[in-house]
ZADO-1210 file (C-alpha; in nm, 4 decimals, padded with zeros to 6 digits):
<atoms>
<atom x="00.0000" y="00.0000" z="00.0000" code="MET" pos="1"/>
<atom x="00.1381" y="00.3392" z="-00.1030" code="LYS" pos="2"/>
<atom x="00.0222" y="00.6576" z="00.0693" code="LEU" pos="3"/>
<atom x="00.1195" y="01.0167" z="-00.0099" code="MET" pos="4"/>
<atom x="00.1252" y="01.2700" z="00.2755" code="LEU" pos="5"/>
<atom x="00.1497" y="01.6370" z="00.1751" code="SER" pos="6"/>
<atom x="00.2527" y="01.9430" z="00.3742" code="ASP" pos="7"/>
<atom x="00.0167" y="02.2396" z="00.3215" code="PRO" pos="8"/>
<atom x="00.3040" y="02.4764" z="00.2385" code="ILE" pos="9"/>
<atom x="00.6174" y="02.4794" z="00.0216" code="PRO" pos="10"/>
<atom x="00.9217" y="02.3000" z="00.1603" code="ALA" pos="11"/>
<atom x="01.0440" y="02.4226" z="00.4992" code="LEU" pos="12"/>
<atom x="01.4231" y="02.4647" z="00.5038" code="PRO" pos="13"/>
<atom x="01.5715" y="02.1317" z="00.6004" code="GLY" pos="14"/>
<atom x="01.2225" y="01.9832" z="00.6572" code="LYS" pos="15"/>
<atom x="01.3116" y="01.8695" z="01.0122" code="PRO" pos="16"/>
<atom x="00.9533" y="01.7690" z="01.0888" code="HIS" pos="17"/>
<atom x="00.9673" y="01.5023" z="00.8195" code="TRP" pos="18"/>
<atom x="01.2044" y="01.3029" z="01.0377" code="ALA" pos="19"/>
<atom x="00.9513" y="01.3400" z="01.3202" code="TRP" pos="20"/>
<atom x="00.6707" y="01.2231" z="01.0934" code="TYR" pos="21"/>
<atom x="00.8820" y="00.9278" z="00.9872" code="GLN" pos="22"/>
<atom x="00.9069" y="00.8074" z="01.3464" code="LYS" pos="23"/>
<atom x="00.5278" y="00.8020" z="01.3666" code="THR" pos="24"/>
<atom x="00.5078" y="00.6242" z="01.0315" code="ILE" pos="25"/>
<atom x="00.7604" y="00.3615" z="01.1425" code="ASP" pos="26"/>
<atom x="00.5702" y="00.3037" z="01.4662" code="ALA" pos="27"/>
<atom x="00.2149" y="00.2969" z="01.3276" code="LEU" pos="28"/>
<atom x="00.2085" y="00.1939" z="00.9611" code="ALA" pos="29"/>
<atom x="00.1665" y="-00.1776" z="00.9198" code="ARG" pos="30"/>
<atom x="00.4179" y="-00.3907" z="00.7255" code="PRO" pos="31"/>
<atom x="00.3821" y="-00.3274" z="00.3541" code="GLY" pos="32"/>
<atom x="00.2555" y="00.0304" z="00.3938" code="THR" pos="33"/>
<atom x="00.4834" y="00.3077" z="00.2702" code="THR" pos="34"/>
<atom x="00.4147" y="00.6763" z="00.3263" code="VAL" pos="35"/>
<atom x="00.5899" y="00.9204" z="00.0945" code="ASP" pos="36"/>
<atom x="00.6180" y="01.2807" z="00.2145" code="LEU" pos="37"/>
<atom x="00.5804" y="01.5768" z="-00.0167" code="THR" pos="38"/>
<atom x="00.4970" y="01.9496" z="-00.0101" code="HIS" pos="39"/>
<atom x="00.3402" y="02.2131" z="-00.2309" code="LEU" pos="40"/>
<atom x="00.5424" y="02.3339" z="-00.5317" code="PRO" pos="41"/>
<atom x="00.4460" y="02.6915" z="-00.4406" code="GLU" pos="42"/>
<atom x="00.2301" y="02.8830" z="-00.1984" code="GLY" pos="43"/>
<atom x="00.2329" y="03.0747" z="00.1275" code="TYR" pos="44"/>
<atom x="00.4566" y="02.9715" z="00.4164" code="PHE" pos="45"/>
<atom x="00.2213" y="03.1683" z="00.6436" code="SER" pos="46"/>
<atom x="-00.0742" y="02.9525" z="00.5372" code="MET" pos="47"/>
<atom x="-00.2255" y="02.9023" z="00.8861" code="PRO" pos="48"/>
<atom x="-00.2628" y="03.2773" z="00.9463" code="THR" pos="49"/>
<atom x="-00.5230" y="03.3851" z="00.6913" code="GLY" pos="50"/>
<atom x="-00.8155" y="03.2481" z="00.4956" code="GLU" pos="51"/>
<atom x="-00.6836" y="03.3803" z="00.1635" code="TYR" pos="52"/>
<atom x="-00.3541" y="03.1980" z="00.2116" code="ALA" pos="53"/>
<atom x="-00.5408" y="02.8828" z="00.3160" code="VAL" pos="54"/>
<atom x="-00.7579" y="02.8979" z="00.0040" code="ALA" pos="55"/>
<atom x="-00.4589" y="02.9623" z="-00.2219" code="TYR" pos="56"/>
<atom x="-00.2584" y="02.6736" z="-00.0781" code="ASN" pos="57"/>
<atom x="-00.5621" y="02.4464" z="-00.0865" code="ALA" pos="58"/>
<atom x="-00.5453" y="02.4506" z="-00.4664" code="ILE" pos="59"/>
<atom x="-00.1948" y="02.3058" z="-00.4470" code="GLY" pos="60"/>
<atom x="-00.3151" y="02.0419" z="-00.2027" code="MET" pos="61"/>
<atom x="-00.5976" y="01.9378" z="-00.4365" code="ILE" pos="62"/>
<atom x="-00.3529" y="01.9170" z="-00.7261" code="GLN" pos="63"/>
<atom x="-00.1209" y="01.6991" z="-00.5169" code="ASN" pos="64"/>
<atom x="-00.4116" y="01.4600" z="-00.4582" code="ALA" pos="65"/>
<atom x="-00.4644" y="01.4403" z="-00.8350" code="TYR" pos="66"/>
<atom x="-00.0912" y="01.3783" z="-00.8868" code="ILE" pos="67"/>
<atom x="-00.0958" y="01.1060" z="-00.6211" code="ALA" pos="68"/>
<atom x="-00.3728" y="00.9199" z="-00.8012" code="GLU" pos="69"/>
<atom x="-00.2008" y="00.9515" z="-01.1394" code="LYS" pos="70"/>
<atom x="00.1232" y="00.8150" z="-00.9899" code="ARG" pos="71"/>
<atom x="-00.0538" y="00.5081" z="-00.8570" code="GLY" pos="72"/>
<atom x="-00.0821" y="00.5924" z="-00.4885" code="TYR" pos="73"/>
<atom x="-00.3580" y="00.4154" z="-00.2981" code="ASP" pos="74"/>
<atom x="-00.4559" y="00.7156" z="-00.0834" code="ALA" pos="75"/>
<atom x="-00.3713" y="01.0810" z="-00.0271" code="PHE" pos="76"/>
<atom x="-00.3257" y="01.2415" z="00.3160" code="LEU" pos="77"/>
<atom x="-00.3601" y="01.6139" z="00.3918" code="ILE" pos="78"/>
<atom x="-00.0859" y="01.7045" z="00.6386" code="GLY" pos="79"/>
<atom x="-00.2588" y="01.9973" z="00.8077" code="CYS" pos="80"/>
<atom x="-00.5281" y="02.0257" z="01.0743" code="THR" pos="81"/>
<atom x="-00.7062" y="02.2969" z="00.8755" code="SER" pos="82"/>
<atom x="-00.7887" y="02.0123" z="00.6316" code="ASP" pos="83"/>
<atom x="-00.7358" y="02.2415" z="00.3280" code="PRO" pos="84"/>
<atom x="-00.8921" y="02.1266" z="00.0030" code="GLY" pos="85"/>
<atom x="-01.0504" y="01.8159" z="00.1530" code="LEU" pos="86"/>
<atom x="-01.3912" y="01.8202" z="-00.0166" code="ARG" pos="87"/>
<atom x="-01.2599" y="01.9306" z="-00.3542" code="ALA" pos="88"/>
<atom x="-00.9861" y="01.6666" z="-00.3482" code="ALA" pos="89"/>
<atom x="-01.2399" y="01.3941" z="-00.2686" code="ARG" pos="90"/>
<atom x="-01.4536" y="01.5133" z="-00.5558" code="ALA" pos="91"/>
<atom x="-01.1610" y="01.5202" z="-00.7969" code="LEU" pos="92"/>
<atom x="-01.0072" y="01.1770" z="-00.7373" code="VAL" pos="93"/>
<atom x="-01.1256" y="00.8231" z="-00.6757" code="SER" pos="94"/>
<atom x="-00.8625" y="00.7160" z="-00.4235" code="ILE" pos="95"/>
<atom x="-00.9333" y="00.7811" z="-00.0542" code="PRO" pos="96"/>
<atom x="-00.8425" y="01.1312" z="00.0659" code="VAL" pos="97"/>
<atom x="-00.7798" y="01.1646" z="00.4377" code="LEU" pos="98"/>
<atom x="-00.7554" y="01.4808" z="00.6468" code="ALA" pos="99"/>
<atom x="-00.5710" y="01.5278" z="00.9738" code="ALA" pos="100"/>
<atom x="-00.8374" y="01.7038" z="01.1822" code="MET" pos="101"/>
<atom x="-01.1300" y="01.5055" z="01.0454" code="GLU" pos="102"/>
<atom x="-00.9546" y="01.1741" z="01.1125" code="SER" pos="103"/>
<atom x="-00.8428" y="01.2766" z="01.4617" code="ALA" pos="104"/>
<atom x="-01.1853" y="01.4176" z="01.5520" code="ALA" pos="105"/>
<atom x="-01.3709" y="01.1007" z="01.4592" code="HIS" pos="106"/>
<atom x="-01.1195" y="00.8921" z="01.6510" code="LEU" pos="107"/>
<atom x="-01.1353" y="01.1232" z="01.9541" code="ALA" pos="108"/>
<atom x="-01.5152" y="01.1022" z="01.9543" code="SER" pos="109"/>
<atom x="-01.4864" y="00.7263" z="01.9969" code="MET" pos="110"/>
<atom x="-01.2356" y="00.7472" z="02.2828" code="LEU" pos="111"/>
<atom x="-01.4148" y="00.9942" z="02.5076" code="GLY" pos="112"/>
<atom x="-01.7470" y="01.1660" z="02.5618" code="ASN" pos="113"/>
<atom x="-01.6080" y="01.5025" z="02.4472" code="LYS" pos="114"/>
<atom x="-01.2737" y="01.6220" z="02.3158" code="PHE" pos="115"/>
<atom x="-01.0833" y="01.9494" z="02.3280" code="SER" pos="116"/>
<atom x="-00.8521" y="02.1050" z="02.0713" code="ILE" pos="117"/>
<atom x="-00.5401" y="02.2967" z="02.1693" code="ILE" pos="118"/>
<atom x="-00.4943" y="02.5850" z="01.9263" code="ALA" pos="119"/>
<atom x="-00.1882" y="02.8038" z="01.8758" code="PHE" pos="120"/>
<atom x="-00.3517" y="03.1293" z="01.7679" code="ARG" pos="121"/>
<atom x="-00.6563" y="03.2872" z="01.9305" code="PRO" pos="122"/>
<atom x="-00.8017" y="03.3560" z="01.5863" code="GLY" pos="123"/>
<atom x="-00.8043" y="02.9878" z="01.4956" code="SER" pos="124"/>
<atom x="-01.0596" y="02.9009" z="01.7622" code="ARG" pos="125"/>
<atom x="-01.3574" y="02.9929" z="01.5480" code="GLY" pos="126"/>
<atom x="-01.2050" y="02.8275" z="01.2420" code="ILE" pos="127"/>
<atom x="-01.1558" y="02.4999" z="01.4264" code="LEU" pos="128"/>
<atom x="-01.5010" y="02.5135" z="01.5847" code="GLU" pos="129"/>
<atom x="-01.6601" y="02.5586" z="01.2420" code="ASN" pos="130"/>
<atom x="-01.4497" y="02.2762" z="01.1019" code="LEU" pos="131"/>
<atom x="-01.5648" y="02.0343" z="01.3708" code="ILE" pos="132"/>
<atom x="-01.9281" y="02.1411" z="01.3272" code="CYS" pos="133"/>
<atom x="-01.8932" y="02.0829" z="00.9545" code="GLY" pos="134"/>
<atom x="-01.7959" y="01.7241" z="01.0274" code="TYR" pos="135"/>
<atom x="-02.1127" y="01.6782" z="01.2339" code="GLY" pos="136"/>
<atom x="-01.9218" y="01.6540" z="01.5616" code="LEU" pos="137"/>
<atom x="-02.0054" y="01.9898" z="01.7157" code="GLY" pos="138"/>
<atom x="-02.1792" y="01.8289" z="02.0135" code="ASP" pos="139"/>
<atom x="-01.8608" y="01.6297" z="02.0860" code="LYS" pos="140"/>
<atom x="-01.6401" y="01.9382" z="02.1131" code="LEU" pos="141"/>
<atom x="-01.5723" y="02.0355" z="02.4727" code="ALA" pos="142"/>
<atom x="-01.3570" y="02.3394" z="02.3940" code="SER" pos="143"/>
<atom x="-01.0915" y="02.4980" z="02.1772" code="VAL" pos="144"/>
<atom x="-00.8225" y="02.6480" z="02.3981" code="ARG" pos="145"/>
<atom x="-00.5108" y="02.8557" z="02.3311" code="CYS" pos="146"/>
<atom x="-00.2489" y="02.9264" z="02.5973" code="HIS" pos="147"/>
<atom x="-00.1825" y="03.3033" z="02.6305" code="PRO" pos="148"/>
<atom x="00.1912" y="03.2440" z="02.5864" code="ALA" pos="149"/>
<atom x="00.1373" y="03.1556" z="02.2198" code="PHE" pos="150"/>
<atom x="00.0276" y="03.5143" z="02.1594" code="ILE" pos="151"/>
<atom x="00.3710" y="03.6406" z="02.2635" code="GLU" pos="152"/>
<atom x="00.5854" y="03.3697" z="02.1054" code="GLN" pos="153"/>
<atom x="00.5169" y="03.1566" z="01.7999" code="SER" pos="154"/>
<atom x="00.4559" y="02.7897" z="01.8646" code="SER" pos="155"/>
<atom x="00.6758" y="02.7182" z="01.5616" code="PHE" pos="156"/>
<atom x="00.9657" y="02.9018" z="01.7258" code="GLU" pos="157"/>
<atom x="00.9291" y="02.6747" z="02.0257" code="MET" pos="158"/>
<atom x="00.8828" y="02.3510" z="01.8323" code="MET" pos="159"/>
<atom x="01.1853" y="02.4166" z="01.6127" code="PHE" pos="160"/>
<atom x="01.3872" y="02.5654" z="01.8983" code="GLY" pos="161"/>
<atom x="01.5644" y="02.2452" z="01.9959" code="GLY" pos="162"/>
<atom x="01.5085" y="02.0540" z="02.3198" code="GLU" pos="163"/>
<atom x="01.4729" y="02.3697" z="02.5294" code="ALA" pos="164"/>
<atom x="01.2078" y="02.5141" z="02.3000" code="GLY" pos="165"/>
<atom x="01.0196" y="02.1867" z="02.2778" code="GLN" pos="166"/>
<atom x="01.0280" y="02.1445" z="02.6555" code="LYS" pos="167"/>
<atom x="00.8694" y="02.4867" z="02.7004" code="LYS" pos="168"/>
<atom x="00.6156" y="02.4090" z="02.4294" code="PHE" pos="169"/>
<atom x="00.5173" y="02.0818" z="02.5937" code="ILE" pos="170"/>
<atom x="00.4826" y="02.2453" z="02.9357" code="GLU" pos="171"/>
<atom x="00.2425" y="02.5061" z="02.7969" code="LEU" pos="172"/>
<atom x="00.0373" y="02.2572" z="02.5981" code="VAL" pos="173"/>
<atom x="00.0032" y="01.9992" z="02.8749" code="THR" pos="174"/>
<atom x="-00.0885" y="02.2701" z="03.1268" code="ALA" pos="175"/>
<atom x="-00.3689" y="02.3844" z="02.8965" code="GLU" pos="176"/>
<atom x="-00.4832" y="02.0249" z="02.8535" code="MET" pos="177"/>
<atom x="-00.5021" y="01.9727" z="03.2296" code="SER" pos="178"/>
<atom x="-00.7177" y="02.2838" z="03.2581" code="GLN" pos="179"/>
<atom x="-00.9447" y="02.1528" z="02.9824" code="ALA" pos="180"/>
<atom x="-00.9961" y="01.8293" z="03.1762" code="VAL" pos="181"/>
<atom x="-01.0851" y="02.0172" z="03.4944" code="LYS" pos="182"/>
<atom x="-01.2864" y="02.3042" z="03.3507" code="GLU" pos="183"/>
<atom x="-01.4322" y="02.1757" z="03.0216" code="ASP" pos="184"/>
<atom x="-01.4803" y="01.8049" z="03.0803" code="GLY" pos="185"/>
<atom x="-01.2364" y="01.7083" z="02.8048" code="ALA" pos="186"/>
<atom x="-01.1854" y="01.3324" z="02.7710" code="GLU" pos="187"/>
<atom x="-00.9601" y="01.3354" z="02.4632" code="ALA" pos="188"/>
<atom x="-00.7309" y="01.5871" z="02.2962" code="PHE" pos="189"/>
<atom x="-00.6303" y="01.6971" z="01.9482" code="ILE" pos="190"/>
<atom x="-00.3499" y="01.9421" z="01.8737" code="LEU" pos="191"/>
<atom x="-00.4361" y="02.2186" z="01.6270" code="GLY" pos="192"/>
<atom x="-00.1216" y="02.1447" z="01.4250" code="CYS" pos="193"/>
<atom x="00.0111" y="01.8181" z="01.2847" code="THR" pos="194"/>
<atom x="00.3699" y="01.9111" z="01.3709" code="ILE" pos="195"/>
<atom x="00.2697" y="01.9912" z="01.7292" code="ALA" pos="196"/>
<atom x="00.1025" y="01.6521" z="01.7618" code="ALA" pos="197"/>
<atom x="00.4211" y="01.4851" z="01.6437" code="THR" pos="198"/>
<atom x="00.6312" y="01.6752" z="01.8983" code="VAL" pos="199"/>
<atom x="00.4188" y="01.5335" z="02.1798" code="LEU" pos="200"/>
<atom x="00.4343" y="01.1863" z="02.0278" code="THR" pos="201"/>
<atom x="00.8150" y="01.2009" z="02.0072" code="MET" pos="202"/>
<atom x="00.8276" y="01.2841" z="02.3776" code="HIS" pos="203"/>
<atom x="00.5995" y="00.9965" z="02.4703" code="GLY" pos="204"/>
<atom x="00.2978" y="01.2067" z="02.5685" code="ILE" pos="205"/>
<atom x="-00.0119" y="01.0058" z="02.4806" code="HIS" pos="206"/>
<atom x="-00.2334" y="01.0774" z="02.7815" code="ASP" pos="207"/>
<atom x="-00.3125" y="01.3756" z="03.0054" code="ILE" pos="208"/>
<atom x="-00.4999" y="01.3107" z="03.3303" code="ASP" pos="209"/>
<atom x="-00.6626" y="01.0024" z="03.1821" code="GLY" pos="210"/>
<atom x="-00.7589" y="01.1700" z="02.8532" code="ALA" pos="211"/>
<atom x="-00.5898" y="01.0268" z="02.5395" code="PRO" pos="212"/>
<atom x="-00.3940" y="01.2615" z="02.3122" code="VAL" pos="213"/>
<atom x="-00.4607" y="01.1878" z="01.9447" code="ILE" pos="214"/>
<atom x="-00.1729" y="01.2218" z="01.6990" code="ASP" pos="215"/>
<atom x="-00.3501" y="01.3473" z="01.3858" code="SER" pos="216"/>
<atom x="-00.0832" y="01.2069" z="01.1522" code="ILE" pos="217"/>
<atom x="-00.1189" y="00.8645" z="01.3130" code="ALA" pos="218"/>
<atom x="-00.4988" y="00.8894" z="01.2919" code="ALA" pos="219"/>
<atom x="-00.5096" y="00.9578" z="00.9203" code="GLU" pos="220"/>
<atom x="-00.2525" y="00.6885" z="00.8404" code="ILE" pos="221"/>
<atom x="-00.4663" y="00.4250" z="01.0120" code="LYS" pos="222"/>
<atom x="-00.7849" y="00.5625" z="00.8567" code="MET" pos="223"/>
<atom x="-00.6181" y="00.5518" z="00.5159" code="ALA" pos="224"/>
<atom x="-00.5197" y="00.1891" z="00.5557" code="GLU" pos="225"/>
<atom x="-00.8780" y="00.0998" z="00.6478" code="THR" pos="226"/>
<atom x="-01.0326" y="00.2861" z="00.3548" code="LEU" pos="227"/>
<atom x="-00.7846" y="00.1356" z="00.1091" code="VAL" pos="228"/>
<atom x="-00.8710" y="-00.2110" z="00.2428" code="ASP" pos="229"/>
<atom x="-01.2436" y="-00.1439" z="00.1970" code="LEU" pos="230"/>
<atom x="-01.1899" y="-00.0117" z="-00.1545" code="ARG" pos="231"/>
<atom x="-00.9845" y="-00.3153" z="-00.2532" code="ARG" pos="232"/>
<atom x="-01.2265" y="-00.5652" z="-00.0999" code="ALA" pos="233"/>
<atom x="-01.5631" y="-00.4135" z="-00.1901" code="TYR" pos="234"/>
<atom x="-01.5004" y="-00.1110" z="-00.4091" code="GLY" pos="235"/>
<atom x="-01.6110" y="00.1175" z="-00.1254" code="THR" pos="236"/>
<atom x="-01.5574" y="00.4881" z="-00.1969" code="GLY" pos="237"/>
<atom x="-01.7146" y="00.8265" z="-00.1383" code="VAL" pos="238"/>
<atom x="-02.0582" y="00.9016" z="-00.2806" code="CYS" pos="239"/>
<atom x="-02.0233" y="01.1331" z="-00.5816" code="LYS" pos="240"/>
<atom x="-02.3826" y="01.2543" z="-00.5997" code="THR" pos="241"/>
<atom x="-02.3658" y="01.5491" z="-00.3582" code="SER" pos="242"/>
<atom x="-02.0793" y="01.7291" z="-00.1824" code="ILE" pos="243"/>
<atom x="-01.8213" y="01.5098" z="-00.3582" code="TYR" pos="244"/>
<atom x="-01.9723" y="01.5417" z="-00.7056" code="GLU" pos="245"/>
<atom x="-01.7025" y="01.4899" z="-00.9706" code="ALA" pos="246"/>
<atom x="-01.6205" y="01.7681" z="-01.2202" code="PRO" pos="247"/>
<atom x="-01.7660" y="01.7493" z="-01.5687" code="LEU" pos="248"/>
<atom x="-01.5864" y="01.5224" z="-01.8173" code="PRO" pos="249"/>
<atom x="-01.3051" y="01.6983" z="-02.0012" code="GLY" pos="250"/>
<atom x="-01.2253" y="01.9457" z="-01.7233" code="TRP" pos="251"/>
<atom x="-00.8576" y="01.8433" z="-01.7286" code="GLU" pos="252"/>
<atom x="-00.8262" y="01.9463" z="-02.0924" code="LYS" pos="253"/>
<atom x="-00.9319" y="02.3021" z="-02.0180" code="GLU" pos="254"/>
<atom x="-00.6846" y="02.3574" z="-01.7321" code="MET" pos="255"/>
<atom x="-00.4573" y="02.0514" z="-01.7078" code="PRO" pos="256"/>
<atom x="-00.2675" y="01.9643" z="-01.3911" code="ILE" pos="257"/>
<atom x="00.0933" y="01.8877" z="-01.4732" code="LYS" pos="258"/>
<atom x="00.2075" y="01.5486" z="-01.3450" code="VAL" pos="259"/>
<atom x="00.5823" y="01.4928" z="-01.3327" code="GLU" pos="260"/>
<atom x="00.7088" y="01.1317" z="-01.3333" code="PRO" pos="261"/>
<atom x="00.7100" y="00.9944" z="-00.9815" code="GLY" pos="262"/>
</atoms>
């Protein structure tokens, strides 16, 4: 089974988080499953901070899903908890398309009565709430919380700031999670960033005060394997009659998506 996992931005210098992702892949993917990492050919590095940038980069994500199918991949994974381009990608291709937040949210809803999301910008609270409601899980959302320290210092600065930065990041995140358990009734957690989830996974943090912490990358890998199995066994795929309606025949001739050899 071949899966493609795409960053929602162009390549970060050095791509250090890919090595972190690979540890999750090695631990979770079953024998015979390979996960190839890629990124957008162009777009905004500041994608999480504005709806225009999200929409612009979503086009690249949708095109990567198309490229994945043409190259023979069995599923495509969106490596961002904003789930950019999810519906359009599912409409465009026949292979399963998985999204980080959607996969983690459905898993979290099975592991606890309600789950909380830890965000890293105050402005993303409403975005994440709307996303969860769009997946039909609004009544399972206990809260979306953001530690005040992330207003003063970027979470990315902490996560990519070596062991000292990651230690500070983890302290802030776990403190906010403990408050969510006490004040909001949270029984499971999702991080509002795939990289952030991987940082906690690397440090062995899978549970806070009895509430499981869901690694969104791990969630979509396992969901992908399941959907590929169902497609192979029974031909199971998304319904194309409504929100995932396919484009009209010949669309690719009008504005073709360039597919380089894999």
